[in-house]
N, C-alpha and C positions, 0 to 999 in steps of 0.2 A: 673461689672463680676466675679471678686474677693470673696464678698460677696456671691453671687450665689454660686459657687463653695464650698465655707465655708459650706454654709446649706445642702447642696445636700450630702455631706460628713458627716456633723455630723448626717442628717437623716439617711444614710446610717448607721452608726455606731448605734446609738438608736436602728436601725431595727432588728440587726443582731441577729440570734436565740439564744434561751436561754430557760430554762428549763420550759412548757407551754405555750410558745409563739406565737407556732403553732396553739394549741388551743384560745390561747387570738384571732388571725388575722379568723382562720375558722368560726368563732361565728357569728362576724356582714357582713361577704361573706354569710356565709349563710342564713343570715338572708333579706338582703336584695336583695338577687336572690327570696327569697318567697314574699316578700313586690312587687318587679319587675315584676313578673307575673303573682302575684293576679291583682294589679291593671290593668296589659294590658288587661287581662282576663273579668274583671268588666267592662272596660271604652269601651272594645270592644261588649261586650254583650249590656251593656245601649245604644251606640250607631248606634247597627243596629239597632234599631226601629226608626232613624233620619233618614239616610244615604242609606237605600236600601230598596228594593219594599216587605217587610217582612209580611204587612197586602194588598195589593193590591186589594185585591178581597173587601174587608170594610173597603173604606179609610173614613167613619164615625169612626171608631175605632183607627183613628189613634193616637189622642188627649189624648187616655186613655191608647193606652201605651207607650207613652211618659210620660206621668206622673207616671206611674207606674213604666220606666224605670230610673225617675229621683229619687225616695221616694230609688229604691233598689238602686240607684249612692251614696245617701245623707247619705243612714244606713251604705254602705262600705268604703265610702273615708276616713273619719275619724280614725277607727278603720284601716283601713290600713295607716292613715298616723303615728299614734300612734305606729305602731309595725317601721313603717319607724325612726319615732325617737329612741324608745329604741335600735335598730340597731347601731344608730351612737350613743349611751354612752355607749355601752357596753365596759366594761371594761374600761372605762372612768377613773378608779381613778388610774388605772395602767399606762395609759398613762399620768396623771396628776402629778403621783410620779416619772417618768420620765424626764416632763419637769421642774418642780420644782426643781432637780435637775439642769439642766442646765440653768436653772436664778440663784439660788444662786451659779453657779459657776461664772456667768458674762452674760450669756446669755441675751440681750438686748429683750423687751417686743415684739418688732415687729420681732424676728427669732423666738420667741416664737410661735408668731402669725401664719406666715408665716410656717411654721413647722407643729403644729397643722394642717391646715387647708389641707395641700399637703397629710399629713399623711390619715384622715381623708374622705377624697375626692375618696384617689387612692382607699383604701380598699372599698366603695361603688361601687367606677367605676366597680373592678371587678363583686361584688356581682349584679351587674345591667347587665352585659352585661350576666351573665351566667343565669338571671333571664328572658333576652330576648330569651334566647335561648328555654330553660323552657317554654315558651310564647308560641313558635312556635309550639315546637313538644307539646304541650298540643289540639291546635286548633282542631287537629284530631277529639276529642273526645269531645270536647265543640260543636261544628256543629252537630253534632248527635240530640243533642235537638232540641227538636220538638214546632212552634208556629204556632198557625192556623190550625195547620193539616200538616206542612209541617216543615222539618229540615230546621235550618237558613242557610247550607250551609256553607264554607269558605270563600268563595268569601264577605260573609257578615262581617265576623269578622278579617279581615284583615286590619290593621289600616294602616293609611296613615302612611308612613315612617317618616314624617313630626313631627305627635303626637306622635308619639313611640321615637323620640329623643327629644321634648320636655317632655315628662313623665319623661323619664331618666337623662333629665337636672334639673328637680323640683327637683328628689330624692337625686339628687348631691349637688343642692344647699342646699335641708334640714339636709345632714351631714352636709357641711360646716356652718348653720346655729350653727346645737345641738351641734358640737363643740368649736367655739366663745363663746355658748354662756358658757360652761362649763371653759372655758380658763381665765374668769375678776378673780376671784379667787387665780389661778396659778400667775396673773399676780403681783394683790395685796400682795397676804401674802404665796412664794413661801414655805416658815418655815414651819407655819400652815399646807398647804394642804400635804407634806412631812412628818410630822409629827401627821395628824389629829387630831389639838388642837383641831377644831372647826368641828362641822358636821352639816351639810345641815338642817333648819328648813322650816317646814312651818307654816303659821299666822292663826291667826282665821279669817283674811278679806276674805280669802279665801272662809268659810262656809259664808259670809255675801254676799258674789257680788255671790253666788253659788243662796241661798235664794231669792236674787231680781232678777234673770235671770231665777229663777222656774216663780214667777208669772208674769213676762212679758212673756216669753212661754204661760203661761196656756190663758194668756189672748188674745196674737195671733190666738191660738186653738183655742177658744171661738168666734172666730168674724171671723173664717175663711173663709165662705160664703160671707162677708159683702160688699166686694167690688163687686163682682159678674161676676166680669174676671176670666175663666180660668187659665192664664199664672199669675196671683195673687197669685191666690191660690195655685200653684204648687210650685212655689217660696217659701211662708208661709208656706206650708208644709216640704218642702223639709230642709229649713231652722230651721224649729221650731226642726226636728229628729234628725239632728246637733247639732244643739245646744242644745238638750237635753246630748245629748253623750260627747259634751263639757265643759257642768255642771258637769257630773260626774266625768273629769277629774279634773277637780279644785275643787272639795272639796272632790274626794278620798283621797290625800295625808294628809291631816287635820283629817277626821273621824277614821282613820289606829293609828296616832298618838297620837288620844284621846283615843281609845281602847288600845293602848299598855301600855299607863301612867295607865290604868287602871287592866294592863292586868300586871304589873310589880309592883304597888302596892302589888298585890295578889297573884303574886308569890310565891309556898310554893317550886316547885323541880327546881333543875339547868335546866332541860329543860325549863319551862315557864319563867326564866327568862331569860335565853341564848334567846329565842324566840323576849321576848319584847325588849329588849336590842335591840335584830338585827330591828327590824322597827323599832325603836328611833332615830338607829343610819343614818337613810335616811326614810324617810315615803314615797319620793318620787320615790326612787328605789324598797321599797317594793309595793306601788302600783303598779309600772310596773309588776309586778309580778302577778297580779291578776285584773288587766287591762283588759285583752283581756274578761274576765270571764263578767265582769262588762258590756261590748258592745257585750256578747251576751245573757247578761241576756232583757237587753234593748230592743235588737233584736227580741227576745224569746216571749215578751209580743207583742210585733206589730203581731210579725208573727200568734199566736195562736189566737187573737182577728181579724184580717183581715179574718182566715180561718174560724171561727167561725160566722163571718157577712156575707160571701161568703157565708155558708153553708145555710142558713138562705133565704139568697135573691137571690137564684141558681132558674134560670129559669126550670120549669118541661117539658116545651112543648115546647120551646123556637127553634128560628133558630138554625143552626148550628154556625151561627157565637156567638150570645153571650152564646153556651154551650162550642165551642174554646175557648170564651174568657172567661170562670168558670176554664176549663182546665189550662189554659194560666196561670191563678192568682195562682193557686193551686204550677203550676210549678214554678212560679218565687218564689215564698216564700217558695220550697223544696231546690231552688238554693241559696238564700240569707244565709237560714239554714248552708246547706254545707258550704259556702263562712267562715262563722262566726266560724266554728269549723275549719277547715283550719287553722282560725288566732288563735283561738285558743290555739292547737296544737304546731304550729309554735313559739307562743310567749314565752307556758309554756315551751317546752324543750331547748328554747336558754336561755331566760332570767336567769334558774334555774343555769343552766348549766354555763349561767356568773358570775353568783352569786356566786359562788363556789370558783371561780375563783378570785374573788374581794377579798374574804376574805380567800383566801390562808395561808397567815400569823397566822390568826388567828388561823383556825383549827389545824395549825402544833402549834401552840404553847400552843392551849387545849390537844391536841394528848400528847405532852412532858410534859404538868404537871399529865398526868392517864385519862385523861377523854375518858369514852368508847365511841367508834365510835357510838353503838346504841345512847346515849345519844346527841350525832351530829346531827346524824340522824332525831332523835325525835325532838328535837329543829329546826333543817329546817323544817320539815312535816309543824311543828305547827304555825311557822312566814309564813308560804304561808295557807294552809288550816282555821287557826283560822279565817282571816276575809273574807273569801269565804262565809261565812252566811250573814252577813252583805252586804257585796258587790251585792250579788245576791238578798236580797230583798229589797235592798236600790234603786238598778239600775232598779228591776222591777216597783217597786213603783211609782219614777221619769218618766217610760216611760205611768204604767196607768193613771197617773195624764196628760199628754199630749190625750192621746186620749179620756180621760172621754167626753168631751166637743163633742167629733165627734160620738160617740157609746154607751156611759151611761152604766151602769156599767153589763147591762143586757150582753152585749156582751164579754167584757172584764175578766166575772166571767162562761162565759158556760160553759158546761164541756169540750167542743171539744174544748176550749181554754184553760181550767185548762189542759189538759192532756199533750198538745201540750206543754205549756208550762215546765211541770213539767218532760216532756221527754229531753226536750232542753237542761233545767240546770239542767240534772241530766246527760247528755253528757257530757256537757261540766265540771261538776267538775268531771268526772273520767278521763277527759285529761288532768287535772290539773293537778290530782294524780299520771296519766301515767306517766308524764312531769319530776314527782318528783324522781320517779319510775327508769327512765330512767337516770336519773343524779346523781344515786347512784355510777355508776363507778367512776365517774369523782370526787368523794369525795376521795374516795378509790386510785385515780392516783396521786392525790395532796399530802393523805398521806406518799404514797408509795415512794415518790421523795425526 
């Protein structure tokens, strides 16, 4: 009992407000609120095709709608989990420094571990509760979306309370796991964490594993119809798309590290040098800055190819059910793209503001040394925007490779597909740019303080 009181007292002492601490807490709360709301809305939309009579008039189309709902869910689950993981890691270095100080003062590994889990899950719980409220507030607008000529309605989108609780619990577990993973270095080397003596690294093994996974996924997609079972094909299709996005998260940090290394050797201006050093300091953190855009690029290729294929095979004089199906597929593609834009906007704003707070000491030191704020902004902008080209092209290429066995090159490079891909990518890049612009006041407040 005394140990518990001591832990509570220490946690309360370390949680007392300090300059900039409100933003450090607010950012992960906002991120978890957005993740929770989007997760519940996406899950409710997918579940509506399994639990409600949306297609009562055409039961033969039930399997088709359920397959498409499964594909959409597979495309959105991993980006949502990625954003949730990023939310759990926001300002992780600041938390690690406080905990490493406690460790150096004699705190036991068990005490540090318990405080880490309690703090992370408490912040996540506040955001998750706000996200549930946001989900409920957004449902009336989502319920107006029409499928098979009828609006979904609120009844189809209200999730079972147990499912809502399960989603909330899963996100809280994600927060606790993310905090625990980052705890190992604090326990083993608290002085190194405090002095930043060793930067996080990524190994070339990531690239090798990614290449092997790409081959496996391509083979699976090439043999999609071999089983002859619709259920197996749905599992392979959803698993391959989810696996493709997981592959991007695996390989992405190593690619950014390699590009930053080349940029460092060729840097001829302070902004280029600082940008390269920023990426090399933590390739994983740099990847989180653009990972949402990689997901959008992946989804853009699938959406563009799907619309081109739909346009080529759409019935001209079919019955009402077939015409509604074609219309509903376009609606589903649009919803998926809009959801990916929301993820990009959320991730860009939250991660970029958090990056400034995590490096506040660096920016203050540069300011005292006389570096103009314009140079800092240029370096920050380059550290985010320079990887964008490789990220978008690479992600689109992975999606095209997975789709090639199913659609061939003609559909992937069809004019409609290329237009959709270009528009989605341009919009995604613009959102990242706006996130950078919106976070400028954060840097100003750090320097002013």
